[in-house]
C-alpha positions in Angstrom: -4.7 37.2 27.4 -4.1 40.1 24.1 -5.1 37.8 21.3 -7.5 40.1 19.1 -7.6 43.6 18.2 -4.8 46.6 18.4 -3.9 46.2 22.2 -1.6 49.6 24.2 -0.4 47.6 27.2 1.7 49.7 30.5 4.7 48.2 31.8 6.7 49.8 34.8 10.3 49.5 35.3 10.0 46.0 36.8 10.8 42.6 34.8 7.5 41.9 32.9 7.9 38.1 30.7 5.9 38.1 28.0 5.1 34.4 26.3 2.1 31.7 25.6 2.6 30.1 28.9 0.2 31.2 32.2 3.6 31.6 33.8 4.4 34.3 31.7 3.4 38.7 33.0 1.6 39.1 29.6 0.3 36.0 27.5 -0.3 35.6 24.2 -2.7 33.1 22.1 0.7 32.8 19.6 1.9 28.9 18.8 5.0 30.1 18.0 5.8 31.3 21.2 7.9 30.0 23.9 5.9 29.4 27.3 8.0 32.4 28.9 9.8 34.1 25.6 11.5 36.8 26.7 10.8 39.7 29.0 11.3 43.7 29.0 12.7 45.8 32.6 13.1 49.0 32.7 15.6 49.5 35.0 18.4 51.9 33.8 16.5 52.6 30.5 14.3 49.5 29.0 15.4 46.6 27.4 14.3 43.7 25.9 16.3 40.5 26.7 15.2 37.1 24.9 14.4 33.6 27.7 16.5 31.3 25.0 13.1 31.0 23.3 12.8 29.0 19.9 12.0 30.5 17.2 13.8 34.3 19.3 13.2 37.4 19.3 13.6 40.3 16.9 14.4 44.0 16.9 13.8 45.5 14.1 13.9 42.7 12.1 16.7 41.4 13.6 17.3 38.9 15.9 18.9 39.5 19.3 21.8 37.9 21.4 20.7 38.1 25.1 19.3 42.0 25.9 19.0 45.0 23.4 18.5 48.3 24.5 15.0 50.2 23.4 14.2 53.3 22.3 10.7 54.4 21.4 9.4 53.2 17.9 10.7 50.2 18.2 9.2 47.6 16.3 9.2 43.7 18.4 8.7 40.5 16.4 8.5 38.2 19.5 7.1 34.4 17.3 4.2 35.5 14.5 3.3 39.2 17.1 3.9 42.5 16.1 4.9 44.8 18.9 5.4 48.8 19.1 7.2 49.7 22.1 6.5 53.2 22.8 8.0 56.0 25.6 4.8 57.1 27.5 4.1 60.3 25.8 3.9 59.1 22.8 1.1 56.7 23.7 -0.5 60.1 25.6 -1.0 61.3 22.4 -1.7 58.6 19.6 -5.4 58.9 19.3 -8.2 56.0 19.6 -9.1 54.0 16.7 -12.3 55.5 15.2 -15.7 53.0 15.4 -16.3 50.9 13.1 -19.5 52.3 10.0 -22.9 51.3 10.9 -23.9 48.3 8.7 -26.2 49.9 6.3 -30.1 48.7 6.3 -31.2 46.7 3.0 -34.8 46.1 2.5 -36.6 43.5 0.3 -39.8 43.5 -0.6 -41.7 40.2 -1.0 -44.9 38.4 0.2 -43.4 36.9 3.2 -42.0 38.5 6.5 -38.6 40.5 5.3 -35.8 41.6 7.9 -33.0 44.0 8.1 -30.7 41.8 10.2 -27.4 44.5 11.2 -24.5 42.6 10.9 -23.2 41.2 14.7 -19.0 41.7 14.6 -16.8 38.6 14.8 -15.8 38.4 18.9 -12.8 36.5 18.2 -10.7 36.4 15.3 -8.3 34.5 14.0 -5.5 36.7 12.5 -3.0 38.2 15.0 -2.6 41.7 15.4 0.1 44.5 16.8 -0.1 44.4 20.1 1.6 47.9 21.4 3.5 48.3 24.4 3.9 51.7 27.0 6.0 51.4 30.1 3.9 53.6 32.9 2.2 51.6 34.7 1.7 47.3 35.5 -1.2 45.5 33.9 -3.2 43.7 35.0 -2.5 40.1 35.6 -5.8 38.5 33.6 -7.1 41.1 31.1 -10.1 40.7 29.6 -10.6 40.8 26.1 -13.4 43.2 25.2 -16.3 41.6 22.9 -19.1 43.7 21.7 -22.4 42.3 21.6 -24.6 41.9 18.7 -27.0 44.5 17.0 -30.0 43.8 17.9 -32.6 43.1 13.9 -34.4 46.2 12.1 -37.8 44.7 11.6 -39.4 45.9 8.4 -43.3 45.6 8.4 -44.3 42.8 5.3 -45.1 44.6 2.3 -48.3 42.9 0.6 -49.0 44.6 -3.3 -52.8 44.4 -4.1 -54.3 41.7 -5.6 -56.8 42.3 -8.5 -60.0 40.3 -7.6 -61.2 37.2 -9.1 -64.6 36.2 -10.7 -66.8 33.2 -8.7 -65.2 30.7 -11.3 -61.9 31.2 -11.1 -62.3 32.0 -7.0 -63.6 27.8 -7.1 -60.6 26.7 -8.8 -57.9 28.4 -7.1 -60.1 27.0 -3.7 -59.0 23.6 -6.0 -56.3 21.5 -3.9 -53.5 20.7 -5.7 -53.5 17.0 -5.1 -57.2 16.5 -6.9 -55.9 19.2 -10.0 -53.2 16.5 -10.4 -55.1 13.4 -10.2 -56.9 14.6 -12.3 -54.6 15.1 -14.9 -52.7 11.7 -14.0 -56.5 9.9 -15.2 -55.9 11.6 -18.6 -53.4 10.8 -18.7 -53.5 6.9 -18.1 -56.6 6.2 -20.9 -55.0 8.2 -23.2 -52.0 5.9 -23.2 -54.3 3.2 -22.9 -56.0 4.1 -26.5 -52.9 4.4 -27.9 -51.1 1.0 -26.8 -54.6 -1.1 -28.2 -54.3 0.9 -31.3 -50.8 -0.2 -31.7 -51.6 -3.9 -30.5 -54.1 -3.7 -33.6 -52.8 -2.2 -36.2 -50.8 -4.6 -38.1 -46.6 -4.9 -38.2 -45.5 -4.1 -41.9 -43.8 -7.2 -44.5 -40.0 -5.4 -44.6 -39.8 -5.6 -41.0 -41.0 -9.4 -40.4 -38.6 -9.9 -43.3 -35.9 -8.1 -41.5 -37.0 -9.5 -38.0 -36.8 -12.7 -39.2 -33.1 -12.6 -41.2 -31.1 -10.7 -38.0 -32.8 -14.2 -35.7 -30.9 -16.5 -38.5 -28.1 -14.6 -38.4 -28.0 -14.9 -34.6 -28.5 -18.5 -34.5 -25.6 -18.9 -37.7 -23.6 -17.1 -35.8 -23.8 -19.1 -32.9 -24.1 -22.8 -34.4 -20.8 -21.5 -36.1 -18.9 -21.0 -32.9 -19.9 -24.3 -31.6 -18.8 -26.0 -34.3 -15.4 -24.0 -33.5 -14.9 -24.7 -30.2 -16.1 -28.5 -30.3 -13.8 -28.3 -33.7 -11.0 -27.6 -31.1 -11.6 -29.5 -27.9 -11.6 -32.5 -30.9 -8.1 -31.5 -32.2 -6.8 -30.9 -28.8 -7.7 -34.4 -27.8 -6.1 -36.4 -30.1 -2.9 -33.8 -30.4 -3.1 -34.9 -26.7 -3.2 -38.3 -27.1 -0.4 -39.4 -30.2 2.2 -37.1 -27.7 1.1 -39.1 -24.8 1.4 -42.6 -27.4 4.7 -41.1 -28.1 6.2 -40.2 -24.8 5.4 -43.8 -23.2 7.1 -45.4 -25.8 10.6 -43.0 -25.0 10.4 -44.0 -21.3 9.5 -48.0 -22.1 12.8 -47.9 -24.5 14.8 -45.9 -21.6 14.0 -48.5 -19.3 14.5 -51.6 -21.0 17.9 -49.8 -21.7 19.0 -49.8 -18.2 17.3 -53.6 -17.8 20.2 -54.4 -20.4 23.0 -53.1 -18.6 24.7 -55.1 -16.0 24.0 -56.0 -12.5 27.1 -55.0 -11.2 27.1 -51.3 -13.4 25.0 -49.2 -10.8 27.1 -46.5 -11.9 25.5 -46.3 -15.1 21.8 -47.5 -13.8 22.4 -44.5 -11.4 22.7 -42.2 -14.4 19.6 -43.3 -16.4 17.3 -43.6 -14.0 18.1 -40.0 -12.9 17.8 -38.8 -16.6 14.5 -40.0 -16.2 13.6 -38.6 -12.9 14.8 -35.1 -14.2 12.3 -35.3 -17.0 8.9 -32.8 -15.8 6.6 -34.5 -18.9 7.1 -38.0 -17.6 5.9 -36.9 -13.9 3.0 -35.1 -15.4 1.5 -38.0 -17.6 3.4 -41.5 -15.6 3.0 -40.5 -11.7 2.2 -43.3 -10.6 4.6 -45.7 -12.6 7.6 -41.9 -11.8 6.6 -42.4 -8.0 8.2 -46.0 -7.8 10.5 -45.7 -9.6 12.0 -42.7 -7.6 11.2 -44.8 -5.0 13.7 -47.4 -6.3 16.2 -45.9 -7.1 17.1 -44.5 -3.2 18.4 -48.0 -3.2 19.9 -47.7 -6.1 21.7 -44.0 -6.5 23.3 -45.2 -2.6 25.1 -48.2 -3.9 26.0 -45.9 -7.2 27.5 -43.6 -4.4 29.9 -47.2 -2.7 31.0 -47.9 -5.8 32.7 -44.4 -7.1 34.2 -43.9 -3.6 35.6 -48.1 -3.8 37.3 -47.0 -7.5 40.2 -45.1 -6.7 41.3 -47.3 -4.6 40.4 -50.8 -5.6 40.8 -50.4 -9.4 45.0 -49.2 -9.0 46.0 -52.0 -6.7 43.8 -54.5 -9.3 46.3 -53.8 -12.1 48.6 -53.7 -9.8 48.2 -57.8 -9.0 47.3 -58.1 -12.4 51.6 -57.4 -13.0 53.0 -59.2 -10.2 51.3 -62.6 -11.1 52.7 -62.6 -14.7 56.2 -63.2 -12.8 56.6 -66.3 -11.3 59.7 -65.0 -9.1 58.4 -61.5 -8.0 54.0 -63.0 -7.1 56.2 -65.6 -5.1 58.7 -63.0 -3.3 55.1 -60.7 -2.6 52.7 -62.8 -1.7 51.9 -62.4 2.0 51.8 -58.7 1.6 49.9 -59.4 -1.3 47.1 -60.6 0.7 46.8 -58.8 3.2 46.3 -55.6 0.9 43.8 -57.5 -0.3 41.9 -58.2 2.8 41.7 -54.7 4.3 40.5 -53.9 1.1 38.1 -56.8 1.4 37.3 -54.7 4.6 36.1 -51.8 3.3 34.8 -52.3 -0.5 33.5 -55.7 0.0 29.9 -54.3 0.3 30.4 -53.1 -2.9 30.8 -54.0 -6.8 34.4 -54.4 -6.7 34.2 -56.7 -3.5 34.0 -59.9 -5.4 36.8 -58.9 -7.9 38.8 -59.2 -4.4 38.0 -61.9 -2.9 38.9 -63.9 -6.2 42.3 -62.4 -6.2 42.8 -63.7 -2.2 41.7 -66.8 -3.1 44.6 -67.2 -5.7 47.2 -65.9 -3.7 46.1 -68.0 -1.5 46.1 -70.9 -2.8 49.8 -70.3 -4.5 51.1 -69.7 -0.9 49.5 -73.3 -0.1 51.5 -75.1 -3.1 54.4 -73.6 -3.0 54.5 -75.1 1.1 54.0 -78.8 -0.1 
């Protein structure tokens, strides 16, 4: 597996597969590289062949299609890894990389133990480095990564500067624990605060301050009373307005119901239209829910009767007009009496339960009386 610093990997003439999968001959830790990305062959001259990789294989910045012959110094880009192809002679002449410089020791003189620790080189690098392949020999199946061990820390002896001599009183004070010193300071502070509080309590308040406090309290109380008064006034005014509106709407509803009751009982269509107008008013439903609920229940029957009367009108009304004209001429009436009776009978069977039913029955009675009288 190739990872970390620049490495020189020798290859022979056989095909060598490069990729990130375990089946590759030279494996790279490169997520942009395919599992079997490309291969290098040495038969008849070294060539690189792309194995259908996802991101392609580049030689000297140009993406190859199929295979490309390699010469010493060619730059290959496989995924995010840069590879330099060198001939065997060029590889032998390449000098080894210089060793990293040793870290400079750093000394610190304190009262505590100080140490200089050499900087430990990182064993794994996150950045991808260049890899150099050279023809000649077959690489091992699983090449290892060389990691330099960390250098042992260099420990400096503690440097303790000389301290001046103390007299006996200073030594006693120095030997006191911090807890005892803090406890004495807190006790002194509490006594001082208590004496200050007693002096402030015994001191009479200034006369101006008393007057100002009374004025502030009075202002707050007056403002609160004013707010309460405004709220009560608004509530009373709203209640009065609601009562007036309720009275007005009740009178309006009673007038409309009286108008409906004043209509003829046979005028189901007119009664239905007026009731629907009342039911469509949302204020009536909100202010008088019980009365509107009862009116809605009665309206179902009234509406069905009105619909039947509307359906019968186009058929019965024209026949009644024709009957009235025929009856004015006695000879015509006598000649068409039987036909008119059969027509009236048919209309009665269909629309006898409507508002037109009684008028059709009256016409049938007149026709039958006329026919019976003429037969005698």
